[in-house]
C-alpha positions, 0 to 999 in steps of 0.5 A, a space after each residue: 499500499 505505500 507503494 501504492 500510494 505515490 504511484 498514484 499521486 504520480 500519476 494524477 500528476 502526470 495526467 494533470 500536467 498533460 491536460 494543462 498543456 491540452 487545454 492552453 493549446 486548444 482554448 475553448 471557445 466561449 459561449 460554444 458549446 464542446 464538440 468531440 470532433 472540432 476538438 479532435 481536429 484541433 488536438 490533431 493541428 496541435 500534436 501536428 499529427 492528424 486524428 481520423 475520427 471514425 464509426 465502428 459499425 458501418 466498417 463491420 457491417 453489421 456484425 456486432 461492435 466489440 469495444 468502445 473504443 479502439 485507438 490504431 496509430 500509423 506511421 502517419 496518422 491516429 485512427 479513433 475509432 468509436 462504437 456508434 451505437 452507443 448513446 452520445 454521453 458513452 459515445 464521448 466518453 470512449 473517445 475521450 478515454 482513447 484520446 488520453 491513450 493518445 496524448 500520453 503516449 501510451 503502447 498497448 502490448 502484449 497479448 497474442 493476436 488471433 484470427 478474430 483481431 486480424 479480422 477486426 483490424 482488416 475490416 476497419 483498415 481494409 486499404 492497409 496492407 495485410 502483413 501491416 495488419 499483422 505487425 500492428 495486432 500486438 500493439 494495436 488492440 485497445 483495452 486487452 495490450 494496456 496495462 492497468 495503470 495505463 487504463 486508470 490514467 486514460 480514465 483520470 485524462 477523459 474526466 479531468 479534461 470534461 472537468 476543465 471544459 466545464 461540463 459536469 461528467 455527472 450529467 454525461 450519462 443519464 438514465 433514460 427511464 425514471 427507477 420505480 420509488 423503492 430502486 431510487 432509494 437503493 441507489 440514493 443510498 449507494 450515492 451516499 455511502 459512495 459520497 455523491 450527493 443524491 437524486 443529483 440527476 435525477 
């Protein structure tokens, strides 16, 4: 436990510094609502590398989308794929999480790739040489390849950047239907235990 706390503090500082640099390089336009596509375009300009933001659904031809987000770095550009079948809030959170991996310089890798992985990347990047796809497999498969610490840092990045942009993280994901009164009481009690304000978003 003694080592974990300093390690987490270092991670927070590293992520906070990265968010500070992004916010300084991409100032918010007063009175303009946050737009994730515009933000990606401005981040690409700031980094000097194109970022292609692509929905997975159409590229997979109706097959189930296997993950919420996937970052693939090619020699001259970065491809960020997202699940377009989810709500806008979940979609934006997934994109911001993957941007965290990108900005923080995370490199996935480790797990052996299978035929399903090859098929996925070939579907998402059909114009890519199959040999290059095979070479990329071990470093391009998102959550399976990142370490726990990298995942935590990416989540921190997304959360902190939303706050710095004035977007309340709790407001990003709202229930689509009211809970039954008994269920609301359970959720409110859980919120109290976790230190949140009961009923805030209802």
